[in-house]
N, C-alpha and C positions, 0 to 999 in steps of 0.2 A: 473109818471117818475116811471122807476127803478132803484130798492139799487144796483142794482153794474154801474147805471149810475152817483147814486146819492154818493156813494164812491168816482167813478174816478173825479167826483167834485174837492169831498173836498182833494183829491190828488196835483190835480190842482192847488189850493189852497197854497198849499203848494210843490211849484213844486220841488223850489232849496234842499228844507228837504227831502224828498220823492227820489228825484234823489239820492242824496248821501248815501242815504240810503241802493235803489237799489243797488246802482253802487258798496257797500259793499260786498251785497250779490252773486252778478257779482261775484266778485272775487274770493268768496269762494266757488263757483260753478265752475269756471272756473281750479281752484285749484286741486279741486277732479276731474272733469275729465282729467285732462292733466295724475292725479294721476293712476286712470282708466286705463287710454291710454298706458300709462308709461307698468304698467303692463302688460298689456297684451301682450306688445311686444314686453318685457324681456321673459317673457311664449313661444311665438312664436320661439323667435330666439333660449333658450333652448332647447325647446322640441324637434322643426325639424331636431336640429344638428344632432340628435343621429339615425332620423332614415335612412334606408336601410341595416343595421346592426345590429345585435343582441349580439357580444360579441367580446370584443378589448384584444388580446392577446399581454402584453409587457413586459417590464423588472419588474424584480418587483419592489415596492417604492407607493408610493402614490396612488392611485387610481384615485383623483378627479385630479391629476397632469395629470400621461395618459390620462383621458377623454376629460381635458382641452389642451392640444397639438395635441392629434390627432382629437378630435369631433371637436372641435373652433380655435384650430392654436394658440392658447394661450400658454403663460408658456414656463417653457424649458423641452428639455423631459429629461426622467430619465435617460437612460442606452440602450446602441441596446443589441439586439439578436441576433445568427448568421442567415444569411440567410436558413444555412442549419434545422432548426429551423418549419421558413417557409415551407420547404417541403412536412414536419412532416402531414399537412394540406392541400399541395395541389394533392397530391400521395401517400404520407407516410401513417403513425398507425392512422391517425388522419382524415381522408379520407372520408370513412364511413358515419362519421356524418357531414358533413360539402359540404353544396352547392358552398358557394365561399371563399375563402377564397384573401384577396387583401394585399400586403404589402405594407407598406408606408411609407417615410423614413421623419429625420424632420433633418433643421440643416444649412439651408440655406432663401434668403429672399432678396427682392428685393423692392426697396423704401417701408420698412415699413410693404409689403404683405409679408407671409408665401408661402416659396416655398414648396411646398410639390412633392415629386417624388415618382411615382405608376406606373403603369401598365395604358394598355390601357383598362383592366378588370372594371378597376374603374367607368367606364363613360357607360360600356357597362355590362356588369352582375347587378352594383348596383343602386339602386333607391332610391326615396327621395317622403318624404311627402304621405306614400303608397304607391301608386302602378308607380309614374309617372317618366316617362323618363329622359335624361338627353336628351338635342337637343343643337344643336350648331347654335347660333343667325350667325356665322360666319365662316368661315373654318369650319374644320374637327376633331377629331377624331387624337393625336398622336398614330402613328404605332410605331409598337417592333425593327423593323428593321432602324427606326430616332433615336439614343441616342440623340442627342442634342437637341429636339424640344418637346412644350408644348402647352398645351390652359391654357386659362386664363379665372378665374372669369366674371363676367360684372361687378363688384365693382370697383374689383383690375386692372377690364383695365379705367375704369374711373378715378382711384387710379394715373397711373402710366402712364397713355396714349397707353401704349401698346393696339400694333392690330394685326391683320392678318399679316406676313411679316415683323414684325420689329423681333432684336433682343434683348436680356439683358444680364447680368454680374449677377450670383447670388452671393451673398458674406453674412457673415456670420451678424446673426443678431447686435451682439456687436464690431463690427472693428470699422476700420477710415472708409472704404471704404461705411459700411453702415449708415454713418454720412455724408457723401459724397454724397451718392446716397438722400438721404432725402433731403440733402440743396440744389437738381438737380444740383449736379455738374456728370462730365459723370466720370465714372470708368475703368480704362482697366486693364485686366487681363492677362497677357500672361501664366499662367498656367491653366487658365479657360478657356478653348471654348464658344460664343456666344452661348446662347439658343435659338432657333427661333420657333414664335409663331406660331401656323397653326388654332391655332382655339380661335372663345369665345362661351366663352356654355352663352345660355340664362340665362335669370335670373330667380334664383330655390328656394329665399329667407331662404338660408341656410348656414349658413359659409362659407361652399363654394366658395359663390360668389366673399369671399374678399381676393379668396387664387390662385395663380398659381400655376398647376398641369405640371412638366415635366417627360419624358423616365426617368425610374428608372438607368438606363442600362450608361444612361448618367449622371447620377448623381453620380453613383458610378465611375466613371473613371475623377469626379473631384481629386480623391486621398484620399478627407480627410475623406468620408465615405468608402475607400474600403480594407485599409491595416492594419485597427485597430484590431488585432487577440485577447484581448483581452477578451470577451463577445464569438469568438468562443473558445478559447483552451480552457475556464472554462467549456465551456461544454462538449468538450469531454473529459474533467476532469473526470466530474463527471460520464459522459459515462463510462467509464470502471475503475476507480474506485483507479488510478492511480496518481492522481496527475498531469500526463502530458499526454497531446497529442498525440494518435496512428502515428506509423508509417508512410509518407502518401505511398497512393500505388504506383504502376508505371504505372499500366498501363493506355492506353492513357486516355485525358480527356474527357469526352462530349461535344459537344457541347451547352452550351447554348444562344447562340446569342438571338434565339428566346423564349420568356418565353412561358414555355408550359399552355396551360391547363389546370386544374384539373380533371381527369380521375380517376372517380371510380370505385377499386380494384373489380375483378372479384368473390374473396373469400375475405367478413368480418372476416375469423376466424384468430387469432392470431394479429389483429391490436384492433381494441377498444372493441373487446363482450369479451375480458376474463377480463375486469375489470371490467363489470357489476356483475361478478361473486359473486365479494366480495365485491364489489361497494367499496372501497375504496384506489383507484387508486395503486394496487396494479405492474398494468404495471412498465417493463423496459422502461429504455429509452432509447432504440436501436433505430439506426436512420439506413436509407439507406444511407451506405458507399459508393456507385456507388454517390449520389445525393450532398455529401460533403467533402469526400475526396478522390477526382481525382486529378489528377496530373496537373500542370501547368508549362507544359515544357519555355514559354516565360514567367517572372516574370520583370513587368516594375514596373517602381514607382509610386506612387503617380502624380497624373494629366497628364499621360503621354497621357492619351486621350485611349489605347487601351484596348481590353473586358477585365475584373477583374475576375479572376477565383472562384466560387464560394462558396470555402472557405476560400478566403480574402471577403468575402460581408458579412456586417451585415445591420438590418435593425433598421427601428422604435420600429415598429408596427405590427399588422396584425389585419385587417376588417372583421372579422368572422362571416357568415350565415350560420346557423346550419341548416341541415335538416329535415322540421318539420314531415316529415313524418316516422322520426324515435324519439321518441320523450323522448325515457329511453335515446337510444346516447347520444342525445344534450343535458338532463339533468346531465350526470356522466361525458359530456366533462369537461366543468369547474373546479368540484373537482380533476381530473385528471389530470389537468396541475398546478392546485395551491398546489398539492401534490407535485408537483415535483419541483426542482431548476432552473428551466432555463428563466424560465417565470410567469407570474399570470393572469390571466382569470377576466376581466371585464365586469361588464352589463353595458354598457353605461347610460340607460334607468333611469335603477335603480338610479345610481350614481348623474343623472341631477335631475331624482326626491327628492332624498334625499337632493342636493345643494339647489335648491328650495325650501321646506316647511320650511328646517330647517335658511338657513340665505336669502337667496332672495327674498321669502314669507314673514319674519319677517317685513324683510326693510320695502316691500309694505305695511303691515297691522300696522304698526309706521305711514309712510306717509298718507296714507288713514287715521287713524284716528286723523291726525294734523289738517289735509282738512275737516274731519267734524269739529272736533272743531271751527276754522277757520268760516265755515257756520253760527256753534251756535252762537259764537259771534256776527255775522253780523246778525241772528236775535234777539237778543236783541237789537242790535242797534236801529231792527224795531219795539221793544217794548216801550224800548227809547223814539225815535222821535214822536212814535204815544200819547206815557203817557202825556209824555209836552205837548201835543198841546190840551190838554185838562183841561187845565186851560182854557185856550183860546176858546173853542167852547164849554165854558157849555152854553151858552147863546143862543148859535146856535141852541146846541141840547134841551134846554127850549122852545127854539121856533116850535120843528120839536115835541116835545112830547103835546107843544097847541094847533097845529093846525091837533093834533089824531095818531100821532103815538104813538106803544104801546113802552113797554120798551125793550120790545124782538124783534121790528123793530129798531131802534137806537142801540144796542149792537151787531145787526147780520151787519148794516152798517156798525161799526170798526170791526168787523171780515173780511167783504171785504174788506177792505183795506189793511190789514194784510196782505192777502191774493195776492192781486194784486202785492203789493210791495217785496212779495216774489217769485210768480211768472214771474213777470218783470223782478228782478233780476235775475234769477235762469236761463230764456230764454237768456238775456245777457249772461250768462256767458257759458250759452253753444257754444253761436255764437265765445264768444272770445276763449275760451278754443280751439275748433275745427280748429277756426284761427292761433292759436300757436300751434297745431302740422300742421297743412299744410304748415306751414313757417319753421319747423324744420323734414318735411315729406325726403328733400332731405340726412342733416345729417342724421338723424336714415337710411338711407337706406346705405348709405355709411358705419356705423362701425357696425347695427346690419344685414344688407341686407332685412329686412324686413320695406316690401312697405306696407307706412301705406296713406292712404287718407283724404283733409281738413276734410271731414263730412261720415268717417269711423265711422260708432254708434257701441259701443258696450254694448251689453246685459245691463248690470250693471249701464249704464244707466240710465236706466226704473226706477230706484230705486229711483231716484231723484225727480220726478213729486208727488211720497205719499211723501216723506218722505218731501219735501217743506211746502206739503198743512199742512203734520203732525206741524209740525215746525212753521208755520204762525198763526196754530188755537191754539196754544199752548200761544206763543206768543201777540197775539190778542187780549185771554180771561181778563190780567188784566185791559185794559184800554176794553175794552166792558164790563165788569162789572163796571168798574166808569163811564161810561156814561149810562147803567139800574140802577144806583142807583142816578143820578142826578135829584135833591130836582130842579121841576119846578118852583115852587113860589120862589126862591130864586135869580135862577137865572136869572129871567126875572126880578127882583128887582133891580139885582144888575148890567143890560144891562142899565138900563134906566139911 
């Protein structure tokens, strides 16, 4: 009979005690598996969100707040910046350092899902998770000339029940209407035209799955974000240095009904290149007056549904993809922006890495340490269980020795018992941990946008196998030494 079979028979003789000991080990391993999976879910959720663009330009304030609000649709917006500042990236002085610039506006929600106002370029020019393009499970992207249309993320679609052809009323997140929407009550707003869903995004595993994206022009026409001249006036005041905006020009206004694509200027001189000469951001804050100081002959009140002049528009942030073919310009651009008083440039990947390493990563390490301690305690339970059984097994060990078993053989059998209990409990813990992850998968997908499977293993789990073997050998050593040093004569006499 092999030593493994002898050890298994010994475990069977103490089935209840051995089962409870292995169960305790299993719970500890299940906790470790859960922490590892949760860590990877959080890691993926955070790091996936910032892909597709390498810089965010927003109002002066907290960098983390800007990233959380813009990338993860969390927290509150800092302040607004003038729409005219976006024109600097689209076809102004920053254009020769930029591949794509996407304006976004925050401030509305629907049933707990953030409503993000942007342009169709969001899903035409940006990518996610490297080079993956946005695709639609149903419908299509909203069009520039349809202001009150939107597309919805996969998670937001399930959460709100909205699909292609449905309409909704965006509201302020902290308003009475927002609470009514969360409670499932219909909200009617005579000042806001309903927004129609024209497309449902395929699942991306990014925070965009939980948001609703509407045409920015329709968002401006709601009134709440179209008439606030504060940021714009401050911008113009800083530009002319007199503390007041320049007088409006009387020329006919340009038609901005269709959001133009960014076009590279033919001559780079006089735009960004002068800033490279002293690398100190000595560029002036002059902007193209024709882009933001044009007259609006028909001034409309908030929520009127008419087109809003560019000079009255404000945005929350700009998602910027710098031109990688011009690394010098891309490197100096953040310094130039941060050196001015209008906005700040934030690298989302850097902020997210700092957040994860300094806060989330530390929490994960603490949870992992606590989980490992639970496994160690379970290992100590195996030690106590086997050691306490040694007094009842001395006669059995003496008989084995009398039949020719060596001390090493007896000690090895005890070690094998410890290993079998540890590995058996560990296997049970793996199954329980992944079954728990599978049960929570729908909630994880809804809250984070990350899809996990019940048996989607993480490479860190491979460490459990040698770890459990080492622990089993360590805790089985003391009982094995006790069996090794058993006095055969005394044990046989005591058993008579």
